[in-house]
N, C-alpha and C positions, 0 to 999 in steps of 0.2 A: 226337763228330761222326761220322756214318756216312761210309763211303767211297763212291766212285761205281761205277756199273755199267760193266764193261768185260770183256774176254776173261778176265782173271785172276779176276774175281768169279763167273764162271758156276758153277764147281764148288761154291762155298759157298752158293748160293741155296737157300732152303727147298725141300723135296721137293714141296711143293704147286705150285711154279712150274714150268711146262713149259719145258724148255730146247731151244734150236735144234739141228739136226743139226750134227755137227762139220764145220768148214770144211776143205776140201781146197785144195791149191794150184792152183786152176783159175781162170783169168781170167774176169771177168764176161761173161756172154753177152747181157745185157740192158742197154741204156742207157735210163733213164727220165727224161723231161723233166716237171718239175712235182712236186717232191719234197714234197708236202703230206701232211696227215694221211690222206687217203683212200687213196693208193697204199700207204702204209706199213701200213695196217690191212686192205688188201684184196689186191692182187696180190702184195705181198711175203710175205703169209701163204701164198698159193698156192704161191709159189716155194719156201718152206721145206718145204711138204708134198712137193714134187717132190724136193727134196734128201734128205728123209727116206727116199724110195724109191730113193735112189742115183743120181738124175739131177742131176749137178752143173753142168749147163750154164746154169742160170737165176739165177746170181748177178747182182746189180744194181749198175751204176754210176749213182748217183742224182744228178740235176741240179736244184738249186734255181734258179729263173729269175733272181731278183734278191737275195733276202735271204740274208746270210751267217750269220745267227744259228743257224739250225737246223743248217747244215753244220758250224759250229764245235762245237756241242753233240755231234753225232753222231761227229765225228772224235775228240773227247775220250773217247768211249765205245767206240772200235774199231768204230763203226757198229752196235753192238747197241742195242736199245731194247725196252721191254716194252709189251705190249698187254693190257688187261683185256677179256676177251670175256664178255659177260653177256647172258643171257636172263632171263625171269621165273622159270625153273626152276633155273638153275645159272649159275655164273660161275667163271672162272679167269684167272690171269695167265700169259702166254706171252711169252718172250723171242724176238725175231725176229732171225735171222742172215743173211737173204738179201742185205741191203745190204752191199756190200764196199768201195765207194769213193764219194766225193762231190765235187762241184764246183759253183761258182756261175756260171751262164751269163754274167751281166753282166760279170763280172770275170775269168773263166777260160775265155773262149770257145775258145781253142785246145785246152785240155785236153778240153773237151767234144767238139770236132771229132775229136780223136785217139781218144777213146773210141768214137765212132761208127764210125771207120775202122779200129778194131782187128780183127785177124783173128778173134778169138774172138767178136766181137759178131755175134749172129744176129737179134736183135730190137731195134727202137727203139720204145718205148712212150711215151705221154704222157697225163697227166691235167691238163688246163688248163680254165679257165672258157670258157664260150661266147664271151665277148668276146675271148679270146686267139687265136682262129683268124684269123690274119692273115698277110700276106706275110712279116713279120719272123720269125715262128715257122717258116714253111716254108723261109726262107732259111737259118736255122740248121741245120735237118735236111739241106737240100741240100748245105751245106758238107761235112757228114760223108759224104753219098752220093757227092759229087764226088771226095773223097779216096779212097773205096773204088774207084771206077772207075779213077782214075789209078794205083792200086796193083795193079790186076788182081784185086781181090777180088770175090766174088759180092755180089749185092744182099742185102737184108734184108727181114724182115717188119716193117712200120711199123704199129703198132696203137694206135688211139685208145681210151682207157679213161675215158670221161666222158659227159656228158649231151647232147652235141650230136647232133641227128638226122642219120642218115647220115654219121656222123663220119669213117669211113674214106674214103667217096667224096669228101667235102669236103676232107679232108687230101690225098688223091691229086691233086685238081685244083690245090690251092695249090702242092704240091711240083712238079708238072709245069710250072706257070706260072713258079715261081721258077727252075727248071732251064733253061727255055727262054730266060730273060733272060740266062743265062750262055752257053749253047751248045745249039742244037737237038739235037745228038747226045747231050748229057747228058740232055735231056728224054726222048729215045727210050730211053736206057738205064734211066732211072727207071721208065718205063712197062713195059718188058719184063723188068727184072731184080728189081723190088721188088713186094711185095704190100701192100695197104692194106685189111685186113679191117674191115668194120663190126663194132661190138661194143656190148653193153649191160652195164654194171656196176652193181651195187646192194649197198650196205651203208651204214647210217647211221653216220657217224663225226663226232661233235662235235669242235670245236676243243678242244685240251687247255688246261688251266688249273691253278691252284694246287691245287684239290681233287684232280685226277687225279695230280698229282705227289706229294701227301701220301699218297694211297692206294697209289701205287706204292712209296713208301718203306716203308710199313707191311707191304706184301706181300713185297717183295724183301729188305728189310733193308739196301739200298744206295740211293743217290740216282740217279735217272734223270732227266736233263734233257730227255728227249724222249718221255715215255710217252704212250699213247693209251688211250682207252676206246671200245669199240664193242659192237655187238649180236652175238648168235650167228648171225643170219641173214646169208647172203651169196649173191649170184648173179653169174655172169659168163657171158654168152652171146656167142660170137664166131663170125663167119662162117667157113665152111670154105674159107679162102683164105690158107693159110700157104705160105711159100716152101719149107719142108721139111714134107711131108705128115705125117711121123712126129710132129711137134709137136702136131698135133691129137689124136692118140692119147694122148700124154703128158699134155696138159692135161685131157682127158676122164677120165684115170685118177684125178685128184684132185678131180673134181666140176665142172669147167668144162663148160658146155654148148656143144659145137661143132655148129653148125647150118647149114643151107643158106641160111636167110633170117632175119636178126636182127630184121626190121621188127616182127614181132608182139610180141616181148619189149621192143623199144625203145618202141613205142607205149604198151604197158601201163605201163611205168615213167614215161615222160614225162607221160602223160595222167592216170594214177591216182596213183602215189606222188609224183612231182615236182609235178604239178598241184595236188593238195590240200595238199602241203607249203607251197607258195607262199601259198595261201589262209590256212592256219593261221598262217603267219608274220605276215601282215598283220593278222589278227585279234588274235593274241597281242601284237603290238607296240602296238596301239591300246588294248586293254582296260585296263591292260596285264598280261601274264603274261610271265615270264622265258623259259620253255622250252616246247618242243612238248608234252612230257608234261603239264606244268601246264595248258597251254591245252586239250589234248584231254581232260583229266580233267574239265573243265567239261561237264556233261550236254548243254547246248545246243550246244556246239561239237562234241561227239561225234556228235550227231544230224546236224549239218551235214556232218561228214566222211563219215558213212555215205551221206547223200543225194548228196553230190558224187560219191562213188565209183560209186554206182548210176547216176547220170546219165550219166557218161562211159563206163560199161561197154559200151554197144552199139557204140561205135566203137573197141573194143579186141578184137583177134583172138587174144590169148593164150589157150591152153587153160585151163579151170578158173578162169574169171575170178572166180567167187564165192569160191573158196578163197583166191585171191590177195587179194581185198578183205578177207576176214576176217583174213588174216595181217597186212595193213597196219594194221588197227585194233589188233591186239595189239602190233605193233612200236611204234606211236606212244606207247603208255602204258608202255613198258618203264621201270621205275623206275631202272634203271642208267644210262640215257642222259640227258644234260643238254644237249640240242641247243637253243641259244639262238635265239629267234625272230628277233632282229635279224641274226644270222649268216645264217639262211636267206633273209631278205629282201634281203640284199646282191645287187647286180646283178639286181634283180627285173625291171627292164624288159626285159632280154635274155632272162631265163628264161621269162617269161610269153609271149613271142613264140613260143617253142617248145612251151609247155605248154598254154596256154589257147586261143590263136587257132585252131590247127588242129583241136582238139577241138570248139570251138564251130562252126566252119564245117562239119565233118563231120556233126555232129548236125543242123544246120540242113538239110543236104542230104538227110537222112533224114526231114525233117519233124518232128523231135522238139524239144520245148521245152528251154531251157537255163537254168532259174531259178537253179541253184546256181553256174554259171559267171558268170552276170550279177551275182549277189550278190558273188562273189569279186572281180569287176572293180570293183564299188562299194567294197568293202573296200580294194582297192589304191588307189583314188582317195583314200579317207579317210586311208590310211597316208601319202600324199604331202602331207598337210597338216602333217606333221612335228611333231605334238604329240599325246600320248596323251590318254585321257579323264580323266586326273587333272591335266592341264595341264602335264605335263613335256615339254619339247622333246627331240628326238633328231636325230642326224645320219644322213645317207645315205652309202652306198658304192655308187654306181651309175654306169655309163658315161654316162648321160644326165642326171646330176644338174643340171648347169648349165642346159641348155635347158629341162628340166622345171620347175626352180625359177623360171626366167624366165617361163614360161607361167603359173605360179601367181601370181607377183607382178603380172603384167600383167592378170590377170582382173578384170573389173568386178564380177562377182557369181558365185554358185555356178553358174548356168546357163552363163555365159561360160567359167568355169573348166573345166567338164566338156566343153564343146564343143571347147576348145583341147586338152585332154589326150587326149580320145578320137579326135581326128583327127591325133594325132602318128604319122605314117606309119611311122617306124622300129619302133614297137611293134605297132601294130594293122594295118598294111598299108592297102590301099585297099578291099578287098572288104568286110571286116567292118563298118566304120562306115557303109557304104551299105546294109547289110541292113535291110529294113523292121522297125521296132520295136525294134531292138537299142539304139540310143542312148536312146530314150525309157524303156526298161526299166531301163537303168543309171542314168539320171537319177532315176527314181522310187525305186530302192533307195538311192541316195546321199542323196536328200532324207530318206528314213526314218532312215538312219543319223545324219544331222545333227540331226534333230528328236527322235528317240527313243533314240539310242544304238545301238551296234553289236550288243549282245545282243538287244535288242528286234527289230531288223531281221532278224538271222539266225534268231532263234527263230520269226519269222513264217513262214518257209519251211515248216517242219514242221507248223505250225498250219494 
């Protein structure tokens, strides 16, 4: 039986496995909230690159918000874990060492607060879902900031690393609100002493599974209970608004884009990558196909993806949009990635509010048609029938599961169902359902899906 990955096993790993920089006795400088796969395959890899340059200030105190299982696995491995990084041309395994300590926020709140209030802590970062931006999250952060203020310590850079639009601005507002509930003077301190840069992060990181663990065992020769597999591509664009200006130069030295305005990068990711990802997830779940790669490998889906990306490109300000579109098409069919459609479809109602609605309204304002976004909406409606085209039922993981299921159950017929779902204001807002022709177009495409199947309906767009 193989032994496990830990500090003692590093020296005996195969030479093909890339090892992390040696750890020095330096306290973590980053507290990260939301210790999921994405952070460990994205920012943590960046921090290892900084450590390799001799900058030891970016060690991470990682915080799982609720689940203790990952924390237990990482603690048993001295917080080392391996990541398979794969493109269509090459792949390698890399052990990551940036993570130095961990805690579970739900059961170790005081340890988390102490970590945020530690003298060595310079950054608080977070990777949470769109639905997790709430007062409770801000209150946790503010507990740490209040402790820093009380101890006479300086503020920190608080950086959101997720898919929420204007994430830094929204987090700042939440934290100032939470601080004001405690003490107006604390709210002023947060506003004056801390920075909340907006950022855009991009890397496809599927959830780990038994296949990844077996592949890690074969590559490393030791068992890793927390391995990951990701693509070679990554991006991180962050607003030039750090408490310590030298941090911007450090991040840029390892490939992070430090920019004056993140909006163009954020819009491109939300409207192109994330937008079409949500559509692929709905289509793949219904057809059914298991993964994004399998779904996009279907010629008719690939044509839909290209059409969707071309449709939203006019409301994307990122430079070289065509090259970005072509890179996305290549990334989606990376054979090394096994990104499950049902995983991406999780929390879909919150995601499409950010991804489809603003893009649709922006295109309408330019007088441009939106047939692919309309078809994506019809596919989402079909997904909410909770049964694929082979008759297999599936479950949802969505913050609006109960109210949406109630709408589905109460509907008298398909027309009534669509009317109820498309007027659900938390998703679609008020403006879009009132747009002339939008409801009728979605109803038409949904009717085609119901009568002819999703492939015939989607294929009809390119025809």
